VEXDREN-2710 file (C-alpha; in Angstrom, 1 decimal):
% VEXDREN-2710
k/r/px/py/pz
1/MET/-65.4/13.3/-24.9
2/SER/-64.5/10.6/-27.1
3/SER/-67.2/7.4/-27.9
4/GLU/-64.7/5.4/-25.8
5/GLU/-65.3/7.6/-22.6
6/PHE/-68.9/7.8/-23.1
7/LYS/-68.5/3.6/-22.8
8/ALA/-66.7/3.5/-20.1
9/GLN/-69.1/5.7/-17.9
10/GLY/-71.8/3.5/-20.1
11/ASN/-70.3/0.3/-18.7
12/GLN/-69.4/1.6/-15.1
13/ALA/-73.4/3.4/-14.4
14/PHE/-74.1/-0.3/-16.0
15/GLN/-72.4/-2.4/-13.3
16/ALA/-73.5/-0.2/-10.8
17/LYS/-77.3/-0.8/-11.8
18/ASP/-77.7/2.8/-12.7
19/TYR/-78.9/1.6/-16.2
20/GLU/-81.1/5.0/-17.3
21/LYS/-77.7/6.8/-17.1
22/ALA/-76.5/3.9/-18.6
23/VAL/-78.4/4.0/-21.7
24/SER/-77.9/8.0/-21.9
25/PHE/-73.9/7.1/-21.4
26/PHE/-73.8/4.0/-24.7
27/THR/-76.2/6.9/-26.8
28/GLN/-73.7/9.7/-26.3
29/ALA/-71.2/6.7/-27.6
30/ILE/-72.9/5.8/-30.3
31/GLU/-73.4/9.7/-31.2
32/ALA/-70.1/10.1/-31.2
33/SER/-68.4/7.1/-32.8
34/PRO/-67.0/8.1/-36.3
35/THR/-68.4/4.8/-37.9
36/PRO/-71.6/2.6/-36.7
37/ASN/-70.3/0.0/-33.6
38/HIS/-72.0/-3.1/-33.3
39/ILE/-71.0/-3.2/-29.3
40/LEU/-72.1/-0.1/-28.4
41/PHE/-75.7/-1.1/-29.7
42/SER/-75.2/-4.5/-27.9
43/ASN/-74.6/-2.4/-24.4
44/ARG/-77.4/0.1/-25.4
45/SER/-79.8/-3.0/-25.7
46/ALA/-79.2/-4.7/-22.6
47/ALA/-79.3/-1.8/-20.4
48/TYR/-83.2/-1.2/-22.4
49/ALA/-83.3/-5.7/-21.4
50/SER/-82.4/-4.3/-17.3
51/LEU/-84.9/-1.3/-17.8
52/GLY/-87.5/-3.6/-19.3
53/GLN/-87.9/-1.3/-22.5
54/TYR/-87.7/-4.6/-24.6
55/GLN/-88.7/-3.0/-27.8
56/ASP/-85.5/-0.4/-27.5
57/ALA/-84.3/-3.4/-27.1
58/LEU/-85.0/-5.4/-29.4
59/ASP/-84.8/-2.3/-31.8
60/ASP/-80.8/-2.1/-30.8
61/ALA/-80.1/-5.6/-30.7
62/ASN/-81.4/-6.0/-34.7
63/LYS/-78.9/-3.0/-35.7
64/CYS/-76.2/-4.7/-34.0
65/VAL/-76.8/-7.4/-36.1
66/GLU/-77.4/-5.4/-38.9
67/ILE/-74.0/-3.5/-38.6
68/ASN/-71.9/-7.7/-37.6
69/GLY/-74.0/-10.5/-38.4
70/SER/-71.7/-12.3/-37.5
71/TRP/-71.2/-11.4/-33.8
72/ALA/-73.1/-14.4/-32.1
73/LYS/-73.9/-12.4/-29.0
74/GLY/-75.6/-9.7/-31.0
75/TYR/-78.1/-12.3/-32.3
76/ASN/-78.3/-13.1/-27.9
77/ARG/-79.5/-9.5/-27.9
78/VAL/-81.9/-10.0/-30.2
79/GLY/-83.4/-14.2/-28.3
80/ALA/-83.6/-11.8/-25.3
81/ALA/-85.7/-8.6/-26.3
82/HIS/-88.3/-11.0/-27.7
83/TYR/-88.1/-13.3/-24.7
84/GLY/-88.4/-10.3/-22.7
85/ARG/-91.8/-9.7/-25.4
86/GLY/-93.3/-12.8/-24.6
87/GLU/-92.6/-13.5/-28.4
88/TRP/-91.0/-17.5/-27.9
89/ASP/-91.0/-18.0/-31.6
90/GLU/-88.7/-15.6/-32.9
91/ALA/-86.4/-15.5/-29.7
92/HIS/-86.0/-20.0/-30.3
93/LYS/-84.7/-18.6/-34.0
94/ALA/-82.2/-15.7/-32.9
95/TYR/-80.5/-18.3/-30.4
96/SER/-80.2/-20.5/-32.4
97/LYS/-78.8/-18.7/-35.0
98/ALA/-76.1/-17.8/-32.8
99/LEU/-75.4/-20.7/-31.8
100/GLU/-74.9/-21.7/-35.6
101/LEU/-72.3/-19.1/-35.4
102/ASP/-70.6/-19.6/-31.9
103/PRO/-71.7/-23.6/-30.8
104/ALA/-69.8/-23.7/-27.9
105/ASN/-71.8/-20.2/-26.7
106/LYS/-73.4/-21.1/-23.3
107/MET/-75.6/-17.7/-23.0
108/ALA/-77.3/-18.9/-26.1
109/LYS/-77.3/-22.9/-25.3
110/GLU/-79.3/-21.1/-21.7
111/GLY/-81.1/-19.1/-23.8
112/LEU/-83.0/-21.7/-26.5
113/ASN/-83.8/-23.6/-23.0
114/GLU/-85.7/-21.0/-21.5
115/THR/-87.1/-19.9/-24.3
116/GLU/-88.7/-23.4/-25.1
117/ILE/-89.1/-24.1/-21.4
118/ALA/-91.3/-20.4/-21.7
119/ARG/-93.0/-21.5/-25.2
120/ASP/-94.3/-24.6/-24.0
121/ALA/-95.5/-23.0/-20.3
122/GLY/-97.0/-20.4/-22.1
123/ASN/-100.5/-21.2/-23.6
124/ASP/-100.8/-22.9/-19.8
125/VAL/-100.1/-19.7/-18.3
126/LYS/-102.4/-17.5/-20.2
127/ASN/-105.5/-20.6/-19.8
128/ILE/-104.7/-19.7/-16.6
129/PHE/-105.1/-15.3/-16.4
130/SER/-108.6/-15.7/-18.6
131/ASP/-110.0/-17.8/-15.5
132/ALA/-113.3/-15.3/-15.1
133/GLY/-113.5/-16.5/-11.5
134/MET/-109.5/-16.3/-10.9
135/VAL/-109.6/-13.4/-8.4
136/GLU/-111.7/-14.5/-6.4
137/LYS/-110.3/-18.1/-6.1
138/LEU/-107.0/-15.9/-5.0
139/LYS/-108.7/-14.3/-2.5
140/LYS/-110.4/-17.8/-0.9
141/ASN/-105.9/-19.3/-1.0
142/PRO/-104.2/-19.6/2.1
143/LYS/-101.0/-18.4/-0.3
144/THR/-102.6/-15.8/-1.7
145/ALA/-105.5/-14.3/0.9
146/GLU/-103.4/-11.9/2.3
147/LEU/-101.5/-10.7/-1.2
148/MET/-104.9/-10.0/-2.6
149/LYS/-106.0/-7.3/0.0
150/ASP/-103.9/-5.3/-1.9
151/PRO/-106.3/-3.1/-4.8
152/GLU/-103.2/-2.7/-6.8
153/LEU/-102.5/-6.4/-7.2
154/VAL/-105.9/-7.0/-8.0
155/ALA/-106.1/-4.2/-10.4
156/LYS/-102.8/-6.0/-12.1
157/VAL/-104.0/-9.8/-11.9
158/GLN/-107.0/-7.8/-13.7
159/LYS/-105.2/-6.5/-16.2
160/LEU/-103.8/-9.6/-16.8
161/GLN/-106.6/-11.4/-17.5
162/THR/-107.9/-8.6/-20.7
163/ASP/-104.4/-8.0/-21.6
164/PRO/-101.9/-11.0/-21.7
165/LYS/-99.4/-9.6/-24.0
166/SER/-98.4/-7.5/-20.6
167/MET/-97.6/-10.7/-18.2
168/SER/-93.5/-10.0/-19.0
169/GLN/-93.6/-6.5/-18.1
170/GLU/-95.7/-6.6/-14.8
171/LEU/-94.0/-10.2/-13.8
172/PHE/-91.2/-8.1/-14.1
173/SER/-92.1/-5.0/-11.9
174/ASP/-94.0/-7.0/-8.9
175/PRO/-93.0/-10.6/-7.5
176/ARG/-95.8/-10.6/-5.8
177/LEU/-97.2/-11.9/-9.5
178/MET/-95.3/-14.4/-9.1
179/THR/-97.1/-15.9/-6.2
180/VAL/-100.3/-15.7/-7.8
181/MET/-98.9/-17.9/-10.6
182/GLY/-97.3/-20.7/-8.6
183/ALA/-100.7/-20.8/-6.6
184/MET/-102.9/-20.7/-9.7
185/LEU/-100.8/-23.6/-11.6
186/GLY/-100.5/-25.8/-8.1
187/VAL/-96.9/-25.1/-7.8
188/ASP/-94.3/-23.0/-5.8
189/LEU/-92.2/-20.8/-8.2
190/GLY/-89.9/-19.7/-5.8
191/VAL/-87.9/-17.8/-8.4
192/GLN/-88.3/-13.7/-8.0
193/PRO/-89.4/-11.7/-10.8
194/SER/-86.0/-10.7/-11.5
195/GLN/-85.6/-14.0/-12.9
196/GLN/-88.4/-13.8/-15.1
197/SER/-86.2/-11.7/-18.1
198/ALA/-85.4/-13.0/-20.6
199/PRO/-81.8/-14.6/-20.5
200/GLN/-79.0/-12.8/-20.3
201/GLU/-75.5/-13.3/-20.3
202/ASP/-73.6/-12.5/-16.9
203/THR/-70.5/-11.7/-17.7
204/PRO/-68.6/-8.3/-19.8
205/VAL/-67.5/-9.6/-23.5
206/PRO/-63.7/-9.4/-23.6
207/ASP/-61.3/-7.4/-26.0
208/ALA/-60.8/-4.4/-27.1
209/TYR/-65.0/-3.4/-26.5
210/PRO/-66.3/-4.8/-22.9
211/GLU/-69.6/-4.9/-22.9
212/PRO/-72.1/-5.6/-20.1
213/SER/-73.8/-8.1/-19.0
214/SER/-77.7/-7.9/-19.5
215/LYS/-78.7/-10.1/-17.0
216/PRO/-81.5/-8.0/-14.2
217/GLU/-80.7/-7.1/-11.0
218/THR/-81.7/-10.5/-8.3
219/ASN/-80.9/-10.8/-4.6
220/THR/-81.7/-14.6/-5.1
221/THR/-79.6/-17.5/-7.7
222/SER/-81.4/-17.7/-11.2
223/ALA/-84.6/-20.4/-11.0
224/LYS/-81.9/-22.7/-13.8
225/ASN/-78.9/-22.8/-11.4
226/ALA/-80.7/-23.5/-8.7
227/ALA/-81.9/-26.4/-9.8
228/ALA/-80.4/-29.5/-8.6
229/PRO/-78.6/-32.3/-10.5
230/GLU/-79.8/-35.8/-11.2
231/PRO/-81.7/-37.0/-8.2
232/GLU/-79.3/-40.3/-8.4
233/LYS/-76.5/-37.5/-7.4
234/GLU/-78.3/-34.7/-5.4
235/ALA/-80.9/-33.3/-3.6
236/THR/-82.2/-30.1/-2.9
237/PRO/-85.1/-30.3/-0.8
238/GLU/-83.9/-28.4/2.6
239/PRO/-82.7/-31.4/5.1
240/VAL/-84.7/-32.5/8.9
241/ASP/-80.8/-32.7/10.7
242/ASN/-77.4/-33.3/9.6
243/SER/-77.8/-36.2/8.5
244/LYS/-77.5/-35.8/4.7
245/GLU/-74.2/-37.5/4.6
246/GLU/-75.1/-41.2/6.2
247/ALA/-78.8/-41.2/3.7
248/ASP/-76.3/-41.2/1.2
249/ASN/-74.5/-43.5/2.1
250/LEU/-77.7/-45.9/2.7
251/LYS/-78.9/-44.8/-0.3
252/GLN/-75.0/-46.1/-2.2
253/GLN/-75.8/-49.1/-0.8
254/ALA/-80.1/-49.4/-1.8
255/ASN/-78.4/-49.4/-5.1
256/GLN/-76.6/-51.8/-5.6
257/LEU/-79.1/-53.9/-4.0
258/TYR/-81.2/-52.8/-6.6
259/LYS/-78.4/-53.7/-9.5
260/LYS/-78.6/-56.9/-8.2
261/ARG/-82.3/-57.4/-8.4
262/GLN/-82.5/-58.0/-4.2
263/PHE/-85.6/-55.1/-4.3
264/ASP/-87.0/-56.3/-1.2
265/GLU/-83.5/-55.2/0.2
266/ALA/-83.3/-52.3/-1.4
267/ILE/-86.4/-50.7/-0.8
268/GLU/-85.6/-51.1/3.5
269/LEU/-82.4/-49.1/2.9
270/TYR/-84.4/-46.3/0.8
271/ASN/-87.3/-46.1/4.0
272/LYS/-84.2/-45.5/6.0
273/ALA/-82.7/-42.7/3.8
274/TRP/-85.5/-41.3/3.9
275/GLU/-85.8/-41.2/7.4
276/THR/-82.9/-40.0/8.0
277/PHE/-82.7/-37.0/5.1
278/GLN/-86.1/-35.8/3.6
279/ASP/-84.8/-36.3/-0.2
280/ILE/-87.7/-37.4/-2.0
281/THR/-84.6/-38.6/-4.5
282/TYR/-84.7/-42.1/-1.7
283/LEU/-88.5/-42.1/-2.7
284/ASN/-88.3/-42.3/-6.2
285/ASN/-85.7/-44.4/-5.7
286/ARG/-88.0/-46.3/-2.8
287/ALA/-90.3/-46.5/-6.2
288/ALA/-88.5/-47.8/-8.6
289/ALA/-87.5/-50.5/-6.8
290/GLU/-91.2/-51.5/-6.4
291/PHE/-92.2/-51.0/-10.0
292/GLU/-89.5/-54.0/-10.8
293/LYS/-90.3/-55.9/-8.0
294/GLY/-93.9/-55.5/-9.8
295/ASP/-95.6/-53.9/-6.9
296/TYR/-97.3/-51.1/-8.6
297/ASP/-99.6/-50.1/-6.0
298/ALA/-96.8/-49.3/-3.8
299/THR/-95.2/-47.5/-6.4
300/ILE/-98.5/-45.5/-6.9
301/GLU/-98.7/-45.1/-3.4
302/THR/-94.9/-44.0/-2.9
303/CYS/-94.7/-41.8/-5.7
304/GLU/-98.2/-39.8/-4.5
305/ASN/-96.3/-39.2/-1.2
306/ALA/-93.0/-38.3/-3.3
307/VAL/-95.6/-35.6/-5.2
308/GLU/-96.7/-34.2/-1.8
309/LYS/-93.1/-33.8/0.3
310/GLY/-92.1/-32.2/-3.2
311/ARG/-94.3/-29.2/-2.5
312/GLU/-93.8/-28.8/1.3
313/LEU/-89.9/-30.0/0.8
314/ARG/-89.8/-27.4/-2.5
315/ALA/-88.1/-30.2/-4.1
316/ASP/-86.7/-29.3/-7.8
317/TYR/-89.7/-29.2/-10.4
318/LYS/-87.6/-32.8/-12.3
319/LEU/-87.7/-34.8/-8.9
320/VAL/-91.3/-33.8/-9.1
321/ALA/-91.6/-34.9/-12.9
322/LYS/-89.8/-38.0/-12.2
323/SER/-92.4/-39.0/-8.9
324/PHE/-95.4/-38.1/-11.7
325/ALA/-94.0/-40.0/-14.4
326/ARG/-93.4/-42.9/-12.5
327/LEU/-96.7/-42.7/-11.6
328/GLY/-98.0/-42.9/-15.1
329/SER/-95.3/-46.4/-15.6
330/ALA/-97.5/-48.0/-13.2
331/TYR/-100.9/-46.6/-14.4
332/LEU/-100.0/-47.9/-17.8
333/LYS/-98.5/-51.4/-15.9
334/LYS/-102.4/-51.5/-14.6
335/ASP/-103.5/-50.8/-17.8
336/ASP/-105.5/-48.0/-16.2
337/LEU/-104.2/-45.6/-19.8
338/PRO/-106.5/-42.6/-19.1
339/ASN/-104.5/-42.0/-15.3
340/ALA/-101.3/-43.1/-17.2
341/ILE/-101.9/-40.2/-19.9
342/LYS/-103.2/-38.1/-16.8
343/PHE/-99.9/-38.7/-14.5
344/PHE/-97.9/-38.8/-18.1
345/GLU/-99.2/-34.9/-18.9
346/LYS/-98.8/-33.7/-15.4
347/SER/-94.7/-34.8/-15.5
348/LEU/-93.9/-33.0/-19.0
349/THR/-95.6/-29.6/-16.8
350/GLU/-93.2/-30.5/-14.1
351/HIS/-90.3/-31.0/-17.0
352/ARG/-90.3/-31.8/-20.5
353/SER/-88.5/-34.7/-20.9
354/PRO/-89.0/-36.3/-24.5
355/ASP/-88.9/-39.9/-23.0
356/VAL/-92.0/-39.1/-20.8
357/LEU/-94.1/-37.2/-23.9
358/SER/-93.1/-40.7/-26.2
359/LYS/-94.7/-42.9/-23.9
360/LEU/-97.8/-40.7/-23.2
361/ARG/-98.2/-40.5/-26.8
362/ALA/-98.1/-44.2/-26.7
363/ALA/-100.6/-44.9/-24.4
364/GLU/-102.6/-42.0/-26.2
365/ALA/-102.6/-43.8/-29.5
366/ASP/-103.4/-46.8/-27.0
367/LEU/-106.3/-45.5/-25.6
368/LYS/-107.8/-44.5/-29.3
369/LYS/-107.4/-48.0/-30.2
370/LYS/-108.4/-49.4/-27.1
371/GLU/-112.1/-47.8/-27.1
372/ALA/-112.0/-47.9/-31.1
373/GLU/-112.2/-52.0/-30.0
374/GLU/-114.3/-51.6/-27.6
375/TYR/-116.8/-50.2/-29.5
376/ILE/-116.8/-52.5/-32.5
377/ASP/-120.8/-54.0/-32.4
378/PRO/-121.6/-55.9/-35.6
379/GLU/-125.2/-55.6/-35.2
380/LYS/-125.4/-52.3/-33.8
381/ALA/-123.3/-51.5/-37.1
382/GLU/-126.1/-52.9/-39.4
383/GLU/-128.3/-50.5/-37.4
384/ALA/-126.3/-47.9/-38.7
385/ARG/-126.5/-49.2/-41.8
386/LEU/-130.2/-49.2/-42.9
387/GLN/-130.8/-45.9/-41.0
388/GLY/-127.8/-44.5/-43.5
389/LYS/-129.7/-46.2/-46.6
390/ASP/-132.8/-44.7/-45.4
391/PHE/-131.2/-40.5/-45.0
392/PHE/-129.9/-41.2/-48.3
393/THR/-133.1/-42.7/-50.1
394/LYS/-134.8/-39.7/-48.5
395/GLY/-131.6/-37.4/-49.8
396/ASP/-130.4/-36.7/-46.3
397/TRP/-127.0/-36.8/-47.3
398/PRO/-125.6/-35.0/-44.2
399/ALA/-127.9/-37.3/-41.6
400/ALA/-126.0/-40.3/-43.9
401/VAL/-123.0/-39.9/-44.0
402/LYS/-123.2/-39.6/-40.0
403/ALA/-125.0/-42.9/-39.7
404/TYR/-122.0/-44.2/-42.1
405/THR/-119.8/-43.6/-40.2
406/GLU/-121.7/-44.6/-37.0
407/MET/-121.5/-48.2/-39.0
408/ILE/-117.5/-47.4/-39.8
409/ASN/-116.7/-47.0/-36.5
410/ARG/-118.8/-50.4/-35.0
411/ALA/-117.9/-52.6/-37.8
412/PRO/-113.8/-50.9/-39.4
413/LYS/-113.4/-53.7/-41.4
414/ASP/-116.3/-54.0/-43.1
415/ALA/-115.8/-52.2/-47.1
416/ARG/-119.4/-51.1/-47.8
417/GLY/-119.6/-48.5/-44.8
418/TYR/-116.8/-46.8/-46.5
419/SER/-117.9/-46.8/-50.4
420/ASN/-121.5/-45.8/-48.6
421/ARG/-120.4/-42.9/-47.1
422/ALA/-118.2/-42.1/-50.2
423/ALA/-121.6/-42.1/-52.5
424/ALA/-123.2/-40.0/-50.0
425/LEU/-120.3/-37.8/-50.0
426/ALA/-120.4/-37.3/-53.2
427/LYS/-124.5/-36.2/-52.9
428/LEU/-122.4/-33.3/-50.6
429/MET/-119.8/-32.7/-53.9
430/SER/-117.2/-33.5/-51.5
431/PHE/-115.6/-35.7/-54.1
432/PRO/-111.9/-36.2/-52.7
433/ASP/-113.0/-37.3/-49.6
434/ALA/-115.4/-39.8/-51.2
435/VAL/-112.6/-41.2/-53.1
436/LYS/-110.8/-41.6/-50.0
437/ASP/-113.3/-43.4/-48.4
438/CYS/-113.3/-45.5/-52.0
439/ASP/-109.4/-46.0/-51.5
440/LYS/-110.3/-46.7/-47.6
441/ALA/-113.1/-49.8/-49.3
442/ILE/-111.0/-51.3/-52.4
443/GLU/-108.0/-52.0/-49.8
444/LEU/-110.4/-53.9/-46.9
445/ASP/-111.9/-55.5/-50.5
446/PRO/-110.1/-55.7/-53.9
447/SER/-113.0/-57.5/-55.1
448/PHE/-115.7/-54.7/-54.1
449/VAL/-116.4/-53.8/-57.9
450/ARG/-119.3/-51.0/-56.2
451/ALA/-116.0/-49.0/-54.5
452/TYR/-114.2/-49.0/-58.1
453/ILE/-117.0/-47.4/-59.5
454/ARG/-117.9/-44.5/-57.2
455/LYS/-113.9/-43.5/-56.9
456/ALA/-114.4/-43.7/-60.6
457/THR/-117.1/-41.6/-60.4
458/ALA/-115.9/-38.8/-58.1
459/LEU/-112.9/-38.9/-60.3
460/ILE/-114.9/-38.0/-63.4
461/ALA/-116.4/-35.3/-61.5
462/MET/-113.3/-33.4/-60.3
463/LYS/-112.2/-33.6/-64.1
464/ASP/-108.5/-36.2/-63.5
465/PHE/-110.5/-38.2/-66.0
466/ASN/-106.9/-39.9/-66.5
467/LYS/-107.0/-41.5/-62.7
468/ALA/-111.1/-42.4/-63.9
469/MET/-109.4/-44.2/-66.7
470/THR/-107.3/-46.2/-64.6
471/THR/-109.6/-46.5/-62.2
472/LEU/-112.4/-48.4/-64.8
473/GLU/-109.9/-50.4/-66.1
474/GLU/-109.3/-51.9/-62.7
475/ALA/-113.1/-52.8/-62.0
476/ARG/-113.2/-53.8/-65.9
477/THR/-110.3/-56.4/-63.9
478/VAL/-112.0/-57.4/-61.3
479/ASP/-115.5/-57.4/-62.2
480/ALA/-114.4/-60.0/-65.2
481/ASP/-112.7/-62.1/-62.3
482/THR/-115.1/-62.1/-59.6
483/ASN/-118.4/-60.8/-61.1
484/GLU/-118.2/-63.0/-64.0
485/GLY/-119.0/-59.2/-65.5
486/LYS/-122.3/-58.1/-64.1
487/ALA/-121.3/-54.1/-64.1
488/ALA/-119.2/-54.5/-67.7
489/ASN/-122.6/-52.3/-69.5
490/GLU/-121.6/-49.7/-65.9
491/ILE/-117.7/-50.1/-66.4
492/ASN/-118.1/-49.9/-70.2
493/GLY/-120.3/-46.5/-70.1
494/LEU/-118.5/-44.4/-66.9
495/TYR/-115.3/-45.6/-69.2
496/TYR/-116.8/-43.9/-72.5
497/LYS/-118.2/-40.4/-70.4
498/ALA/-114.5/-40.2/-68.9
499/SER/-112.8/-40.6/-72.1
500/SER/-115.0/-38.2/-74.1
501/GLN/-114.9/-35.4/-71.4
502/ARG/-111.1/-35.6/-71.6
503/PHE/-110.7/-34.3/-74.9
504/ALA/-114.2/-32.2/-75.2
505/ALA/-114.3/-28.9/-76.9
506/ILE/-113.8/-25.7/-74.7
507/ASP/-116.5/-23.0/-75.0
508/GLY/-115.2/-21.4/-78.0
509/GLU/-113.1/-23.4/-79.1
510/THR/-112.9/-24.5/-83.5
511/PRO/-112.8/-28.4/-83.6
512/GLU/-109.3/-27.5/-84.9
513/GLN/-108.2/-26.2/-82.0
514/THR/-109.3/-28.7/-80.2
515/PHE/-108.3/-31.2/-82.2
516/GLU/-104.8/-29.0/-81.9
517/ARG/-104.9/-29.4/-77.8
518/ALA/-105.7/-33.0/-77.9
519/SER/-102.8/-34.1/-79.9
520/LYS/-100.7/-32.3/-77.4
521/ASP/-101.4/-34.7/-74.8
522/PRO/-98.6/-36.7/-73.1
523/GLU/-100.4/-40.1/-72.9
524/VAL/-102.1/-39.6/-77.3
525/SER/-98.5/-38.1/-78.1
526/ALA/-96.9/-40.9/-76.5
527/ILE/-98.9/-43.2/-78.2
528/LEU/-98.2/-41.5/-82.0
529/GLN/-94.7/-42.4/-80.8
530/ASP/-94.8/-46.1/-80.6
531/PRO/-93.6/-48.0/-83.6
532/VAL/-96.3/-50.7/-82.0
533/MET/-98.8/-48.6/-82.4
534/ASN/-97.6/-46.8/-85.3
535/SER/-97.3/-49.7/-87.4
536/ILE/-101.4/-51.0/-86.5
537/LEU/-102.3/-47.7/-87.1
538/GLN/-100.9/-47.5/-91.1
539/GLN/-102.6/-51.5/-91.2
540/ALA/-105.7/-49.9/-90.1
541/ARG/-105.5/-47.2/-92.9
542/GLU/-105.5/-50.2/-95.8
543/ASN/-107.7/-52.5/-93.6
544/PRO/-109.5/-51.0/-91.4
545/ALA/-111.2/-54.9/-90.5
546/ALA/-107.4/-55.9/-88.9
547/LEU/-108.0/-52.8/-86.9
548/GLN/-111.2/-55.6/-85.0
549/GLU/-108.3/-58.2/-84.8
550/HIS/-106.0/-55.7/-82.7
551/MET/-109.2/-54.3/-80.5
552/LYS/-108.8/-58.0/-79.2
553/ASN/-106.0/-57.0/-77.3
554/PRO/-106.7/-55.3/-73.8
555/GLU/-103.7/-53.1/-74.0
556/VAL/-104.3/-51.6/-77.6
557/ALA/-107.6/-51.3/-77.0
558/LYS/-106.9/-48.6/-74.5
559/LYS/-104.4/-46.6/-76.9
560/ILE/-106.6/-47.2/-79.7
561/ASN/-109.7/-45.6/-77.7
562/ILE/-107.8/-42.9/-76.6
563/LEU/-106.8/-41.8/-80.1
564/ILE/-110.9/-42.4/-81.0
565/ALA/-111.1/-40.1/-78.1
566/ALA/-108.8/-37.6/-78.4
567/GLY/-110.2/-37.6/-82.6
568/VAL/-106.8/-38.5/-83.9
569/ILE/-108.8/-41.6/-84.8
570/ARG/-112.5/-40.6/-86.8
571/THR/-114.9/-43.7/-86.8
572/ARG/-117.9/-43.4/-89.0
END
């Protein structure tokens, strides 16, 4: 038989859901093909994926893209195999590559979306199975108590606790584990395990080599296809009666009143819509009207009811997410930031929305700022400063750092806290952190000479002599302007130390080698090439006293000191 004939039989076996036979036929087609055929490897990858043999599926998918790296569907196969192995990041890369090659590729778009959802949910699911008391909780849960009487299921749950990596395969093989997951998450996932397999293409590939679907066998609609559109257009709960059309008409009337800001009238119609047909869209809309009206307590009560009813009616997770999000917004209006954060997080658990994520991040930042402001207490800050000073004097540097940190938290605008902590950090040899604290102290109080000195000391310890000298020049100016030059001697001593160590001889280096290295320093080289400095140096050679006059210029003095430190100018 030819490769084409084996492939045709493989397609037939796949359509009949006889995946093992499909693998066999595709293998024979590959062996009979005169040249490597990327579609044959893609087809066999689909068959392996349908059997849950994701490593074999991945090997064939990789071979497929190796043969034809420009075929987008090959990367779909790679993504599906990684998805089946629970490797979300790799699946994401593969689906992204498919979209790069074919921006209209529907399978890649769906796969990318489901991968992002799975990746976000992955850590939460693993944490659930790591609960030591999980089995006992499941035995007491009304939704799973009967299931947990089966020792085989109990063994599988225990296996997931010890080997979370087997989760993807186990979920594929046993539908009951989805119910277990839903119970532990507090939601009804409402899908069969076959729906948890990698997102796959559900139609054959056209053209010369028809490619089989890689979608596993299922008796229900996929979870993503079952999801309802936006709540304003369609609802998902099961009807209480046959009055959905009437309820939707009431909702449309209420929407018009909402737009006119006639909130009381809109709320009344949303209530009638809910009483006519139980769809939590109407409750969410009523909550929106209550929110705009400014009745945040009523908004909270309505949204809580929407969540409760949504669980009972197995509403679309996006609708429940909207209820949680509006709960968060209502608590935000009440300045209850902890509860706002709590419900924004719950909303994101149901459905990841960029808008809600932005609200969560803003609320977290506001809470952190509020807590910091409430913590400010100048008296306790002074107590912490004195404690830090005592620890510093005793040489207990870690305790000093802790005390000064408390001072900073109690008085974040006091530059002394940062400067003092920098001194303690320097004792612990944490010089980069000391420099950061000094920078903060200088930012808060640009006239704080001690902060400049401590920063320069840390920079010298880090052997960053250029920055140390620049910092000391700034300190010299600030000291002269605001401190009557009282720290001049200390600043000059540190400056000399930095400049001399900058060009100090390295162990084993001869004086000539030291001079040669110093002469190659970019700053030294620039000074020597400066025409003005060349003129000054020429005058100094002819009349050494002239150099003293030029040294009155701070900029010239700085350059002369660098040349002296480098050994270019020798003094007696």
